[in-house]
MMTF fields as JSON, N, C-alpha, C and O atoms, coordinates in Angstrom:
{
  "mmtfVersion": "1.0.0",
  "mmtfProducer": "UNKNOWN",
  "numBonds": 291,
  "numAtoms": 292,
  "numGroups": 73,
  "numChains": 1,
  "numModels": 1,
  "chainsPerModel": [1],
  "groupsPerChain": [73],
  "chainIdList": ["A"],
  "bondAtomList": [4, 2, 8, 6, 12, 10, 16, 14, 20, 18, 24, 22, 28, 26, 32, 30, 36, 34, 40, 38, 44, 42, 48, 46, 52, 50, 56, 54, 60, 58, 64, 62, 68, 66, 72, 70, 76, 74, 80, 78, 84, 82, 88, 86, 92, 90, 96, 94, 100, 98, 104, 102, 108, 106, 112, 110, 116, 114, 120, 118, 124, 122, 128, 126, 132, 130, 136, 134, 140, 138, 144, 142, 148, 146, 152, 150, 156, 154, 160, 158, 164, 162, 168, 166, 172, 170, 176, 174, 180, 178, 184, 182, 188, 186, 192, 190, 196, 194, 200, 198, 204, 202, 208, 206, 212, 210, 216, 214, 220, 218, 224, 222, 228, 226, 232, 230, 236, 234, 240, 238, 244, 242, 248, 246, 252, 250, 256, 254, 260, 258, 264, 262, 268, 266, 272, 270, 276, 274, 280, 278, 284, 282, 288, 286],
  "bondOrderList": [1, 1, 1, 1, 1, 1, 1, 1, 1, 1, 1, 1, 1, 1, 1, 1, 1, 1, 1, 1, 1, 1, 1, 1, 1, 1, 1, 1, 1, 1, 1, 1, 1, 1, 1, 1, 1, 1, 1, 1, 1, 1, 1, 1, 1, 1, 1, 1, 1, 1, 1, 1, 1, 1, 1, 1, 1, 1, 1, 1, 1, 1, 1, 1, 1, 1, 1, 1, 1, 1, 1, 1],
  "groupList": [{"groupName": "MET", "atomNameList": ["N", "CA", "C", "O"], "elementList": ["N", "C", "C", "O"], "formalChargeList": [0, 0, 0, 0], "bondAtomList": [1, 0, 2, 1, 3, 2], "bondOrderList": [1, 1, 2], "singleLetterCode": "M", "chemCompType": "L-PEPTIDE LINKING"}, {"groupName": "ALA", "atomNameList": ["N", "CA", "C", "O"], "elementList": ["N", "C", "C", "O"], "formalChargeList": [0, 0, 0, 0], "bondAtomList": [1, 0, 2, 1, 3, 2], "bondOrderList": [1, 1, 2], "singleLetterCode": "A", "chemCompType": "L-PEPTIDE LINKING"}, {"groupName": "VAL", "atomNameList": ["N", "CA", "C", "O"], "elementList": ["N", "C", "C", "O"], "formalChargeList": [0, 0, 0, 0], "bondAtomList": [1, 0, 2, 1, 3, 2], "bondOrderList": [1, 1, 2], "singleLetterCode": "V", "chemCompType": "L-PEPTIDE LINKING"}, {"groupName": "GLU", "atomNameList": ["N", "CA", "C", "O"], "elementList": ["N", "C", "C", "O"], "formalChargeList": [0, 0, 0, 0], "bondAtomList": [1, 0, 2, 1, 3, 2], "bondOrderList": [1, 1, 2], "singleLetterCode": "E", "chemCompType": "L-PEPTIDE LINKING"}, {"groupName": "ARG", "atomNameList": ["N", "CA", "C", "O"], "elementList": ["N", "C", "C", "O"], "formalChargeList": [0, 0, 0, 0], "bondAtomList": [1, 0, 2, 1, 3, 2], "bondOrderList": [1, 1, 2], "singleLetterCode": "R", "chemCompType": "L-PEPTIDE LINKING"}, {"groupName": "SER", "atomNameList": ["N", "CA", "C", "O"], "elementList": ["N", "C", "C", "O"], "formalChargeList": [0, 0, 0, 0], "bondAtomList": [1, 0, 2, 1, 3, 2], "bondOrderList": [1, 1, 2], "singleLetterCode": "S", "chemCompType": "L-PEPTIDE LINKING"}, {"groupName": "ILE", "atomNameList": ["N", "CA", "C", "O"], "elementList": ["N", "C", "C", "O"], "formalChargeList": [0, 0, 0, 0], "bondAtomList": [1, 0, 2, 1, 3, 2], "bondOrderList": [1, 1, 2], "singleLetterCode": "I", "chemCompType": "L-PEPTIDE LINKING"}, {"groupName": "GLY", "atomNameList": ["N", "CA", "C", "O"], "elementList": ["N", "C", "C", "O"], "formalChargeList": [0, 0, 0, 0], "bondAtomList": [1, 0, 2, 1, 3, 2], "bondOrderList": [1, 1, 2], "singleLetterCode": "G", "chemCompType": "PEPTIDE LINKING"}, {"groupName": "PHE", "atomNameList": ["N", "CA", "C", "O"], "elementList": ["N", "C", "C", "O"], "formalChargeList": [0, 0, 0, 0], "bondAtomList": [1, 0, 2, 1, 3, 2], "bondOrderList": [1, 1, 2], "singleLetterCode": "F", "chemCompType": "L-PEPTIDE LINKING"}, {"groupName": "GLN", "atomNameList": ["N", "CA", "C", "O"], "elementList": ["N", "C", "C", "O"], "formalChargeList": [0, 0, 0, 0], "bondAtomList": [1, 0, 2, 1, 3, 2], "bondOrderList": [1, 1, 2], "singleLetterCode": "Q", "chemCompType": "L-PEPTIDE LINKING"}, {"groupName": "LEU", "atomNameList": ["N", "CA", "C", "O"], "elementList": ["N", "C", "C", "O"], "formalChargeList": [0, 0, 0, 0], "bondAtomList": [1, 0, 2, 1, 3, 2], "bondOrderList": [1, 1, 2], "singleLetterCode": "L", "chemCompType": "L-PEPTIDE LINKING"}, {"groupName": "ASP", "atomNameList": ["N", "CA", "C", "O"], "elementList": ["N", "C", "C", "O"], "formalChargeList": [0, 0, 0, 0], "bondAtomList": [1, 0, 2, 1, 3, 2], "bondOrderList": [1, 1, 2], "singleLetterCode": "D", "chemCompType": "L-PEPTIDE LINKING"}, {"groupName": "LYS", "atomNameList": ["N", "CA", "C", "O"], "elementList": ["N", "C", "C", "O"], "formalChargeList": [0, 0, 0, 0], "bondAtomList": [1, 0, 2, 1, 3, 2], "bondOrderList": [1, 1, 2], "singleLetterCode": "K", "chemCompType": "L-PEPTIDE LINKING"}, {"groupName": "ASN", "atomNameList": ["N", "CA", "C", "O"], "elementList": ["N", "C", "C", "O"], "formalChargeList": [0, 0, 0, 0], "bondAtomList": [1, 0, 2, 1, 3, 2], "bondOrderList": [1, 1, 2], "singleLetterCode": "N", "chemCompType": "L-PEPTIDE LINKING"}, {"groupName": "TRP", "atomNameList": ["N", "CA", "C", "O"], "elementList": ["N", "C", "C", "O"], "formalChargeList": [0, 0, 0, 0], "bondAtomList": [1, 0, 2, 1, 3, 2], "bondOrderList": [1, 1, 2], "singleLetterCode": "W", "chemCompType": "L-PEPTIDE LINKING"}, {"groupName": "THR", "atomNameList": ["N", "CA", "C", "O"], "elementList": ["N", "C", "C", "O"], "formalChargeList": [0, 0, 0, 0], "bondAtomList": [1, 0, 2, 1, 3, 2], "bondOrderList": [1, 1, 2], "singleLetterCode": "T", "chemCompType": "L-PEPTIDE LINKING"}, {"groupName": "HIS", "atomNameList": ["N", "CA", "C", "O"], "elementList": ["N", "C", "C", "O"], "formalChargeList": [0, 0, 0, 0], "bondAtomList": [1, 0, 2, 1, 3, 2], "bondOrderList": [1, 1, 2], "singleLetterCode": "H", "chemCompType": "L-PEPTIDE LINKING"}],
  "groupTypeList": [0, 1, 1, 2, 3, 4, 2, 5, 6, 7, 8, 5, 7, 7, 9, 2, 2, 3, 2, 4, 10, 5, 11, 2, 5, 10, 12, 3, 8, 4, 9, 1, 10, 13, 12, 1, 11, 7, 14, 7, 11, 10, 3, 15, 3, 11, 7, 15, 2, 5, 2, 11, 10, 4, 9, 2, 2, 8, 2, 4, 5, 1, 1, 1, 16, 7, 5, 6, 7, 8, 7, 9, 7],
  "groupIdList": [1, 2, 3, 4, 5, 6, 7, 8, 9, 10, 11, 12, 13, 14, 15, 16, 17, 18, 19, 20, 21, 22, 23, 24, 25, 26, 27, 28, 29, 30, 31, 32, 33, 34, 35, 36, 37, 38, 39, 40, 41, 42, 43, 44, 45, 46, 47, 48, 49, 50, 51, 52, 53, 54, 55, 56, 57, 58, 59, 60, 61, 62, 63, 64, 65, 66, 67, 68, 69, 70, 71, 72, 73],
  "secStructList": [7, 7, 7, 7, 3, 3, 3, 3, 3, 3, 7, 6, 6, 1, 7, 3, 3, 3, 3, 3, 3, 7, 2, 2, 2, 2, 2, 6, 6, 6, 6, 4, 4, 4, 6, 7, 7, 1, 7, 3, 3, 3, 3, 7, 1, 1, 7, 3, 3, 3, 3, 7, 6, 6, 1, 7, 7, 3, 3, 3, 3, 3, 3, 7, 7, 7, 7, 7, 1, 7, 7, 7, 7],
  "xCoordList": [6.524, 7.665, 7.714, 6.757, 8.65, 8.878, 8.481, 8.331, 8.317, 8.511, 10.261, 11.145, 10.287, 11.596, 11.967, 12.069, 12.172, 11.943, 13.438, 14.443, 13.378, 14.733, 14.039, 13.105, 15.394, 16.158, 17.149, 18.163, 16.266, 17.923, 17.875, 16.821, 19.406, 19.67, 21.04, 22.105, 20.535, 21.239, 21.832, 20.996, 23.246, 24.069, 24.536, 24.472, 25.193, 24.711, 26.267, 26.584, 26.755, 27.583, 27.521, 28.39, 26.764, 26.233, 26.531, 26.678, 26.61, 27.077, 25.198, 24.229, 25.3, 23.285, 23.812, 24.237, 23.539, 24.011, 21.931, 20.89, 22.359, 21.17, 20.925, 21.554, 20.129, 20.046, 18.383, 17.44, 18.456, 16.885, 16.731, 17.029, 16.139, 14.918, 14.221, 13.506, 14.394, 12.015, 11.854, 12.64, 10.579, 9.95, 10.469, 10.878, 10.431, 10.752, 12.441, 13.033, 12.869, 14.925, 14.116, 14.167, 13.24, 13.443, 12.704, 12.733, 11.878, 10.794, 11.652, 11.237, 12.852, 13.942, 15.254, 16.047, 15.076, 15.925, 15.576, 16.311, 13.704, 13.421, 13.103, 12.593, 13.526, 13.48, 14.369, 14.434, 15.258, 17.207, 17.05, 17.491, 16.612, 17.189, 16.551, 17.047, 15.47, 15.086, 15.634, 14.964, 16.998, 17.521, 18.41, 18.994, 19.11, 20.168, 21.431, 22.303, 21.954, 22.809, 24.007, 24.283, 25.121, 26.534, 26.216, 25.055, 26.458, 26.723, 25.205, 24.433, 24.972, 23.842, 23.765, 23.503, 24.2, 23.636, 22.451, 21.432, 22.392, 20.955, 21.288, 22.336, 20.365, 20.427, 19.704, 18.536, 20.874, 20.057, 19.707, 19.866, 19.145, 18.577, 20.555, 20.739, 21.612, 22.571, 24.517, 25.647, 23.892, 24.676, 24.557, 23.529, 25.276, 24.846, 25.929, 27.133, 25.039, 26.043, 25.649, 24.655, 26.466, 26.613, 27.086, 28.033, 26.146, 25.608, 25.847, 25.534, 26.436, 26.791, 25.316, 24.975, 23.814, 23.389, 22.667, 21.488, 24.155, 23.706, 23.842, 23.375, 24.369, 24.773, 23.819, 24.243, 22.863, 21.833, 21.344, 21.537, 20.914, 19.734, 18.569, 17.633, 18.586, 16.784, 16.94, 18.016, 15.528, 15.423, 14.269, 13.106, 15.109, 13.614, 12.966, 13.863, 11.817, 12.039, 10.876, 9.753, 11.566, 10.164, 10.075, 11.051, 8.616, 8.55, 9.028, 8.234, 10.31, 10.514, 9.679, 9.672, 8.906, 7.604, 8.665, 9.864, 7.958, 9.049, 8.678, 9.496, 7.612, 7.803, 8.152, 8.258, 8.36, 8.944, 7.952, 6.783, 8.502, 7.469, 6.165, 6.261, 5.037, 4.247, 2.651, 1.927, 2.989, 1.349, 0.215, 0.535, -1.292, -2.234, -3.285, -3.522, -4.258, -4.632, -5.367, -5.713],
  "yCoordList": [-5.854, -5.26, -3.625, -2.851, -3.424, -1.661, -0.804, -1.256, 0.189, 1.687, 2.203, 1.62, 2.333, 3.693, 4.64, 5.124, 4.891, 6.807, 7.397, 6.753, 9.397, 9.27, 10.359, 11.098, 9.692, 10.791, 11.491, 11.195, 13.219, 13.907, 13.994, 14.007, 14.095, 14.083, 15.64, 15.856, 16.006, 17.153, 17.569, 17.518, 18.034, 17.922, 19.099, 19.971, 19.303, 20.991, 21.671, 22.842, 20.622, 21.761, 22.041, 22.015, 22.177, 21.188, 20.562, 20.968, 19.932, 18.829, 18.185, 18.513, 17.263, 16.691, 15.099, 14.866, 14.485, 12.927, 12.667, 13.324, 11.408, 11.675, 10.283, 10.036, 9.247, 7.892, 7.767, 8.508, 6.606, 5.782, 4.266, 3.099, 5.311, 4.107, 2.902, 2.895, 2.054, 1.361, 2.267, 3.0, 1.997, 2.613, 1.983, 2.828, 0.814, 0.844, 0.815, 0.82, 0.786, 2.32, 3.05, 2.83, 4.155, 5.699, 5.594, 6.619, 4.379, 3.793, 4.013, 4.504, 3.468, 3.285, 3.558, 3.274, 4.545, 5.47, 7.245, 7.97, 7.345, 8.746, 8.127, 8.787, 7.006, 6.333, 6.649, 7.402, 6.129, 6.363, 7.536, 7.763, 8.667, 10.07, 10.399, 11.456, 10.026, 10.452, 9.617, 9.507, 9.036, 8.95, 9.534, 10.261, 9.753, 10.932, 10.033, 10.244, 9.223, 8.37, 7.639, 6.44, 9.437, 8.412, 7.78, 7.391, 7.611, 6.517, 5.837, 5.533, 5.686, 4.953, 4.895, 5.796, 3.018, 1.813, 2.218, 1.549, 3.227, 3.384, 2.128, 2.082, 1.07, -0.055, 1.085, 1.468, 1.451, 2.031, 0.46, -0.747, 1.361, 0.448, 0.65, -0.147, 1.32, 0.558, 0.83, 1.269, 0.335, -0.287, 0.451, 0.963, 0.36, 0.885, 1.933, 1.853, 3.195, 3.916, 3.89, 3.231, 4.7, 5.731, 6.316, 6.701, 6.836, 8.448, 8.506, 7.521, 9.738, 10.595, 10.954, 11.983, 10.048, 11.154, 11.986, 12.325, 12.475, 13.865, 15.083, 16.185, 14.966, 15.764, 15.631, 15.799, 15.393, 15.343, 16.774, 17.033, 17.64, 18.454, 18.71, 19.325, 18.054, 18.183, 16.572, 16.051, 15.978, 14.725, 14.851, 14.789, 15.162, 15.171, 14.071, 13.349, 13.867, 12.795, 12.911, 13.319, 12.21, 12.123, 10.854, 10.135, 10.496, 9.251, 8.548, 8.841, 7.617, 7.358, 7.29, 6.096, 8.051, 6.799, 5.805, 5.553, 5.621, 4.657, 5.276, 5.503, 5.464, 6.676, 8.009, 9.059, 7.763, 8.786, 10.091, 10.143, 10.622, 11.698, 12.466, 12.08, 13.423, 14.137, 12.687, 11.698, 13.451, 12.249, 13.597, 14.446, 13.113, 12.978, 13.368, 12.602, 14.206, 14.8, 16.606, 17.188],
  "zCoordList": [-11.013, -11.233, -10.195, -10.216, -9.581, -8.548, -9.557, -10.692, -9.355, -9.981, -10.062, -9.434, -10.16, -10.303, -10.77, -11.897, -9.795, -9.936, -9.951, -9.648, -10.557, -10.59, -8.89, -8.578, -8.238, -7.32, -7.886, -8.519, -7.259, -6.708, -5.523, -4.887, -4.86, -3.209, -3.414, -3.993, -2.941, -2.399, -1.067, -0.164, -0.623, 0.09, 0.269, -0.598, 1.709, 2.689, 1.271, 1.061, 0.731, 0.382, -1.438, -2.31, -1.444, -3.057, -3.944, -5.097, -3.714, -4.581, -4.691, -4.006, -5.761, -6.068, -7.071, -8.203, -6.106, -6.604, -7.759, -7.723, -8.547, -8.876, -9.377, -10.406, -8.894, -8.674, -9.056, -8.78, -9.746, -9.983, -8.575, -8.323, -8.156, -6.637, -7.083, -8.085, -6.463, -6.798, -5.658, -5.058, -5.532, -4.637, -2.969, -2.174, -2.619, -1.491, -1.164, -0.085, -2.351, -2.143, -0.835, 0.375, -1.765, -1.517, -0.294, 0.387, 0.291, 1.13, 2.777, 3.827, 2.445, 3.196, 3.643, 4.542, 2.15, 2.378, 3.365, 4.034, 2.861, 3.393, 5.379, 6.284, 5.416, 6.975, 7.467, 8.439, 6.887, 7.062, 7.205, 8.331, 6.677, 7.203, 8.177, 8.565, 9.013, 9.862, 11.209, 12.236, 11.019, 12.592, 11.853, 12.656, 10.357, 10.181, 10.779, 9.936, 11.688, 11.82, 11.264, 11.293, 10.369, 10.403, 8.728, 8.847, 7.89, 6.75, 6.488, 7.397, 5.222, 4.938, 3.336, 2.539, 3.037, 1.896, 0.949, 1.121, -0.056, -1.111, -1.949, -2.593, -1.944, -3.722, -4.831, -4.883, -5.674, -6.926, -7.935, -7.75, -9.072, -10.389, -11.01, -11.93, -10.748, -11.102, -9.885, -10.098, -8.941, -8.261, -6.287, -5.844, -5.84, -4.256, -4.023, -4.266, -3.359, -3.232, -1.932, -1.627, -0.839, 0.159, 0.134, -0.552, 1.546, 1.261, 2.886, 3.554, 3.549, 4.382, 4.667, 4.083, 5.83, 6.201, 6.692, 6.599, 7.615, 8.442, 7.031, 7.317, 5.737, 5.293, 3.845, 2.701, 4.118, 2.954, 3.09, 4.278, 2.616, 2.807, 2.157, 2.668, 0.524, 0.066, -0.779, -1.075, -1.059, -1.756, -2.321, -1.923, -3.965, -4.319, -5.605, -6.04, -6.16, -6.512, -7.511, -7.215, -9.614, -9.925, -10.494, -10.703, -10.812, -11.283, -12.919, -13.813, -13.372, -14.123, -15.428, -15.728, -16.437, -16.872, -18.099, -18.216, -18.515, -19.644, -21.041, -21.933, -21.089, -22.325, -22.878, -22.244, -24.495, -25.072, -25.552, -25.933, -25.441, -26.66, -25.641, -24.476, -25.865, -25.8, -24.734, -24.848, -24.129, -23.394, -24.486, -25.318, -23.825, -24.057, -23.648, -22.714, -23.739, -22.495, -22.593, -21.566]
}
């Protein structure tokens, strides 16, 4: 099973979209950003999201953990 990450995508106008992406989809998205050639589709856990790659100003990701509560450490 592929790991899923919560990813926030910020745009030049100040909007932020939060999606859940597999490791593979996040890697493909980052590669598409290197080209920043128009629109690209993201295959998220909730469906397809189309993004204007030229407007993305940041990508923040955090691994989504399946447990709730306090960690031990």
